[in-house]
Each structure stands twice: as structure tokens, then as C-alpha cells.
KEZAMAR-861564 format. One record per residue (C-alpha): x, y, z. Coordinates in steps of 0.25 Angstrom, whole numbers, padded with zeros to 4 digits, always signed. Layout:
N
XYZ...
***
This chain:
441
-0116-0099+0318-0104-0091+0326-0102-0076+0318-0088-0076+0324-0085-0090+0320-0085-0097+0307-0094-0108+0307-0093-0113+0292-0085-0120+0282-0071-0127+0290-0080-0142+0290-0082-0139+0277-0069-0143+0276-0075-0158+0275-0081-0156+0261-0067-0154+0253-0071-0164+0244-0084-0162+0244-0091-0175+0237-0106-0167+0230-0118-0170+0239-0131-0170+0229-0138-0165+0242-0140-0164+0259-0152-0170+0259-0161-0177+0272-0157-0192+0266-0143-0198+0266-0134-0201+0254-0121-0203+0251-0114-0198+0239-0100-0199+0233-0092-0189+0225-0078-0189+0223-0074-0201+0231-0082-0196+0243-0093-0202+0249-0101-0192+0253-0114-0194+0264-0125-0184+0267-0135-0189+0278-0148-0180+0281-0147-0165+0282-0157-0156+0289-0157-0148+0302-0149-0151+0313-0155-0159+0322-0156-0155+0337-0149-0167+0342-0136-0163+0330-0136-0151+0336-0122-0155+0346-0118-0164+0335-0118-0150+0324-0111-0144+0336-0101-0152+0336-0099-0151+0321-0096-0135+0320-0088-0135+0332-0080-0146+0323-0079-0136+0312-0078-0124+0317-0074-0125+0331-0087-0118+0335-0093-0120+0348-0104-0125+0354-0110-0117+0359-0107-0107+0348-0115-0115+0341-0126-0119+0349-0127-0101+0348-0127-0104+0335-0140-0113+0334-0146-0105+0344-0147-0091+0338-0147-0097+0324-0159-0108+0327-0158-0124+0328-0162-0123+0314-0150-0118+0309-0144-0131+0310-0140-0141+0299-0135-0155+0300-0132-0163+0290-0133-0180+0294-0124-0192+0289-0128-0202+0281-0128-0218+0284-0117-0218+0274-0108-0209+0285-0110-0221+0294-0117-0210+0306-0130-0209+0297-0138-0195+0303-0126-0189+0310-0123-0175+0309-0113-0172+0300-0114-0159+0295-0119-0145+0299-0123-0132+0297-0130-0118+0300-0139-0111+0291-0148-0100+0292-0157-0092+0284-0152-0078+0280-0155-0066+0269-0143-0062+0266-0143-0045+0257-0139-0046+0243-0141-0033+0234-0151-0028+0246-0159-0039+0247-0161-0051+0256-0157-0065+0248-0164-0079+0259-0152-0083+0260-0146-0094+0272-0132-0094+0281-0127-0105+0284-0112-0111+0295-0107-0119+0302-0105-0130+0291-0099-0142+0300-0097-0155+0295-0093-0170+0306-0079-0168+0306-0078-0183+0304-0086-0185+0292-0078-0172+0284-0076-0175+0267-0090-0182+0266-0098-0172+0261-0106-0170+0272-0104-0153+0269-0107-0151+0259-0121-0162+0260-0124-0152+0272-0123-0138+0261-0128-0145+0252-0143-0146+0263-0140-0132+0268-0141-0127+0253-0152-0136+0249-0160-0132+0262-0156-0116+0263-0161-0115+0246-0175-0123+0251-0176-0116+0260-0177-0100+0253-0163-0097+0254-0156-0091+0240-0143-0089+0247-0132-0097+0258-0122-0090+0265-0109-0095+0275-0096-0094+0277-0085-0104+0274-0071-0108+0277-0070-0117+0264-0075-0114+0251-0073-0126+0240-0088-0132+0250-0095-0120+0247-0091-0116+0234-0097-0131+0227-0108-0129+0237-0110-0115+0227-0106-0104+0236-0098-0095+0233-0092-0083+0239-0103-0073+0242-0097-0060+0251-0087-0057+0263-0084-0053+0279-0074-0043+0283-0068-0044+0296-0064-0031+0302-0055-0025+0310-0048-0011+0313-0041-0004+0324-0054+0004+0331-0045+0018+0330-0044+0016+0314-0061+0016+0312-0061+0030+0317-0064+0041+0306-0067+0051+0318-0078+0053+0327-0092+0048+0326-0104+0056+0319-0110+0068+0327-0124+0061+0322-0122+0047+0325-0122+0039+0337-0120+0023+0343-0127+0016+0352-0129+0004+0359-0139-0007+0352-0144-0019+0359-0136-0030+0355-0147-0041+0357-0158-0034+0345-0152-0035+0334-0166-0031+0325-0159-0017+0325-0148-0022+0320-0154-0029+0310-0160-0016+0306-0149-0009+0302-0140-0019+0296-0153-0022+0286-0148-0008+0279-0134-0016+0277-0141-0029+0271-0146-0020+0263-0136-0013+0257-0125-0026+0258-0124-0038+0252-0122-0053+0258-0127-0049+0272-0135-0060+0280-0147-0055+0289-0145-0058+0301-0155-0069+0307-0153-0068+0327-0141-0079+0324-0133-0069+0313-0135-0057+0323-0132-0065+0334-0118-0068+0329-0116-0056+0323-0119-0046+0338-0115-0058+0347-0103-0066+0339-0100-0071+0351-0111-0074+0359-0108-0060+0368-0117-0047+0362-0111-0037+0356-0112-0022+0357-0122-0017+0346-0123-0002+0343-0129+0005+0333-0124+0018+0325-0132+0029+0320-0137+0043+0318-0146+0052+0317-0157+0042+0309-0156+0031+0316-0147+0019+0319-0137+0017+0304-0129+0004+0311-0120-0003+0322-0110-0009+0327-0107-0021+0336-0097-0024+0345-0091-0035+0354-0084-0031+0366-0068-0028+0363-0059-0041+0366-0045-0041+0366-0045-0025+0360-0052-0031+0349-0068-0025+0345-0077-0032+0337-0088-0027+0330-0097-0040+0330-0107-0033+0318-0110-0020+0311-0118-0011+0304-0117+0003+0298-0124+0008+0289-0119+0025+0287-0108+0033+0286-0111+0038+0301-0112+0021+0307-0098+0017+0298-0094+0033+0308-0101+0027+0320-0096+0013+0320-0081+0019+0320-0081+0028+0328-0089+0016+0337-0078+0008+0333-0066+0016+0337-0068+0018+0349-0066+0005+0353-0048+0010+0349-0044+0011+0365-0051-0003+0368-0048-0011+0355-0036-0014+0348-0046-0016+0333-0061-0019+0330-0066-0028+0321-0080-0031+0314-0083-0038+0300-0087-0032+0287-0090-0030+0273-0077-0027+0264-0084-0012+0263-0084-0011+0277-0087+0003+0282-0079+0004+0293-0068-0003+0285-0072+0008+0273-0071+0021+0283-0061+0017+0292-0052+0031+0292-0038+0023+0290-0036+0008+0287-0037+0002+0301-0045-0009+0296-0044-0021+0289-0050-0034+0284-0046-0045+0294-0054-0056+0287-0063-0057+0275-0071-0069+0276-0082-0073+0261-0096-0078+0263-0100-0090+0252-0114-0088+0246-0124-0099+0239-0134-0096+0230-0146-0105+0232-0157-0102+0225-0153-0093+0213-0164-0087+0209-0168-0083+0223-0154-0078+0226-0155-0068+0214-0170-0064+0217-0170-0061+0231-0156-0050+0231-0156-0041+0228-0149-0030+0215-0142-0018+0214-0154-0007+0207-0153-0004+0193-0148-0018+0190-0154-0026+0180-0150-0035+0171-0153-0050+0165-0142-0059+0171-0141-0075+0166-0135-0083+0176-0129-0098+0172-0128-0105+0187-0121-0118+0191-0126-0123+0205-0123-0137+0208-0128-0137+0222-0144-0133+0220-0147-0134+0205-0155-0126+0205-0147-0114+0206-0140-0119+0190-0144-0113+0178-0148-0102+0170-0155-0089+0176-0158-0075+0173-0157-0064+0184-0164-0052+0180-0161-0041+0188-0171-0026+0190-0172-0016+0199-0165-0026+0208-0171-0038+0210-0167-0050+0201-0176-0061+0195-0172-0074+0190-0176-0084+0181-0169-0099+0178-0166-0098+0162-0172-0111+0156-0161-0119+0150-0164-0121+0137-0163-0106+0136-0146-0106+0136-0143-0098+0149-0150-0085+0140-0145-0073+0141-0131-0080+0144-0128-0078+0129-0132-0065+0130-0119-0065+0140-0130-0060+0150-0125-0071+0159-0116-0079+0168-0113-0091+0170-0109-0097+0185-0109-0106+0198-0120-0103+0208-0108-0100+0218-0101-0090+0209-0116-0085+0208-0115-0082+0222-0106-0073+0224-0110-0066+0212-0125-0066+0218-0118-0059+0230-0108-0050+0223-0096-0055+0230-0090-0058+0217-0093-0051+0205-0097-0058+0189-0081-0052+0186-0073-0061+0194-0083-0072+0194-0079-0073+0182-0065-0071+0181-0065-0082+0192-0073-0092+0182-0086-0090+0193-0093-0086+0182-0095-0084+0166-0102-0074+0161-0103-0062+0148-0100-0048+0152-0112-0043+0149-0117-0055+0162-0103-0049+0169-0107-0036+0169-0123-0039+0174-0121-0046+0184-0111-0037+0191-0121-0028+0193-0131-0038+0198-0124-0042+0210-0119-0027+0210-0118-0022+0226-0107-0023+0238-0099-0034+0241-0108-0042+0249-0101-0046+0264-0108-0050+0276-0103-0050+0290-0110-0062+0297-0102-0075+0295-0109-0088+0298
***
């Protein structure tokens, strides 16, 4: 969905009461929880004849015009949308009452790609709010994604209660940075550097450069065609892309939209070397006669902000995205870990939505690779008694897994329990760069 608009969350205010629907499956069902009747009809791919209704739900939930909705579906493909239909108890059996977008992608942690699914545009009919449709829809999405091989799910929320009840934890951040262009200039550009205009319609060479960034950061997603389109053409019009490099070849790129209202928006940015940072600084500072401010999206340790010669750059916004472990074993065994760290950690995990993730697991780490085994109940948790274990929910494990929250702060606020040996081991296992991503959906 369009990266320049938040397409996730506001419609989910309907679930403040969050009736506990056990699953969103193909047959209609009605359940009662806490005095609220929750009716769930069929969950599945959006039918062609339901596209207009889904566009209406998204417009009502997020103010997204029909043309942006259609552009998103065309870029990601018709299979991106899922729908939930009302059951007969609602008096409108078979009618679309909720929809969302979901697509497969890899998200990188510890230098390795982890199979994930992105979720966006979760919207519910305003006339049906408070009946549990948002919960039912999300349960259906999570079950389907897990069955399809996804180990993680990631989304940007505008409200937290629904998603935390479904097992999402805080996974990472996205920053909006800005600065007067002159404040970015750190002197003349390097003599051995160059800047060349590139073809914005072909992102393959940019993806090759960006892959180096994926391998050294945490939380970045490997973009599909749709995400690349929204990164380089956030408003539908292509940005101007410039490659930055030196004697050995390209070392990064910067994509900028045409200046408007004395402002320059950097659509996308990848800087892989000190030379690329200095070239980008010089390039953006060159707009100082045309614009008063340059804006870009990055992480907490943004290179342009870090290397600015004065205090000009500022963080205008900070958003947190949520992460949900769908398959505990696959998630832990697929991601990478710091080299030279070895040991064995026991995790006692509770997951109210996906029972397969609940129980005691032994995580053994060696040479950056993990092996996970379930500890039989009769052993009573194994290593926990020896102080080598942690007890936590799937949401807390998701925050620990990404590296966004360390074990100490999770224990401090009561989201984790464990002895000092286990805490120290977990801190080493999940250490690394602070997780972030510029893509918003």
C-alpha cells in the first residue's frame, strides 16, 4: 500500500472490546465473550467482485483514494488482498465486512533473511465495529501466513491493544529526519568520487547495492516490485535517482523527488562507505539555493545525521513497527547471530494465539547458527532450574528477537523472568545493530 500514507491501524479501534474469536476459518461462526457477540464468516482471498467494497473500506478507514488503492493492488498483484465475510447471524451473510493486504517478503536479522509477511490496510466496515471482525481477520492472516512458511509478521500500527493481544511485540523503528541543506555540507566532495544519474525504472542495480546494507543491518526488508515502486515513486511519479561511487564502482545511491514549496524529499537512500556519505552530503547541500529543508527517512544511527558538521539535522518523527513470531523454531533457526557467540538458552514461551509456539524450547547457538529443540514437559524445563532459562510471552520474545528491546529492560518492566546467567547469554545472542526500516506500509 502507498508508503506515503499510513494504511494500518485506525480502523482497528473497532476492537477495543476484542472478543476472543478462536479462529477465522471458512465457515460462519458466532461466539460470545465478555458480553459481545462476535460473528465471523468466511476468510480468504478477496474476490474480484469484492474489490470495490474493499476500496470503500480502505477509504473509510484511512482516507485513501480509490486510485491509490487500485495502484497498490496492481503493483502487488490481486492476490495481495484478503477479506472477511459476515456470517448469517449478522443479517448480511456473505457480505465483505473486513479486508487487509498481506504479502510474503524476507526481513533480515543478523545478516540472514527470515521468511516474513507484511500486513497493511487492515480495515473494517464502520457499521460493524465492536463485533470482533478485526481480531478474526488478523487471526486468519496469521494462521494462513504461518501455514505458508512465514516465520514472522510485521506491520505498522496506529493502535496497540489489538495487536499486542494477538502476540505482536515492538520490533524496531523508522525515523523521519530533516535538515537545512547547507547544514549537511562537510566540505568539498572527495576528489576520487563521482555522481551519476541512473534509470529509476530499473531497480535491479539499486537492489544489488542495497543487499550489502541488508546484510549489515537488522530489520530491513527485501523489497518486492511493489515496495520498490513505493520507495522510488511514493506519489506515483518517479524520483530522480543518482548513483554514488569511486574508483572501484558504485557505493550507494540517493533518490530525490522534484523540489516543492522550498522542500526537497529524499525518496530513498543507501550509503555504503564514507565516500558515499560525503558525496550525498555534497549533493543534497547543492540544493541550498532552491530549498530550505531536506527530509529523508532512516534509522536511529543515520549516517547523514551522524556526519553532519553541525546540529542542523533533527528527528521530526519516530514510528515503531511491530513484529510477531509466527513459527518459533523457524524464526530462531533462520536468523543470523553474532560470530563467536556460543551457548545454550532455555526459553519458556507462552502464546495464546498459536499453541505450537507455547512450551519450553532449548536454543543452542554455535558459529552464528541456532538449533532449537522442544523440551519435553516431563523434564520440567531442563536448563531453567540451573539459571540458564528465560520465561516470557511470544510478544516479548519478538521484541528480544529483533534486538529492539534487550533482556534487562524486558525484565525491568515485568515482561520477562530469568536469572543473571540467562540474561547475559540472551544479551549476547540477540546483540547487534538497532533494528529499523525506511519502508512504511
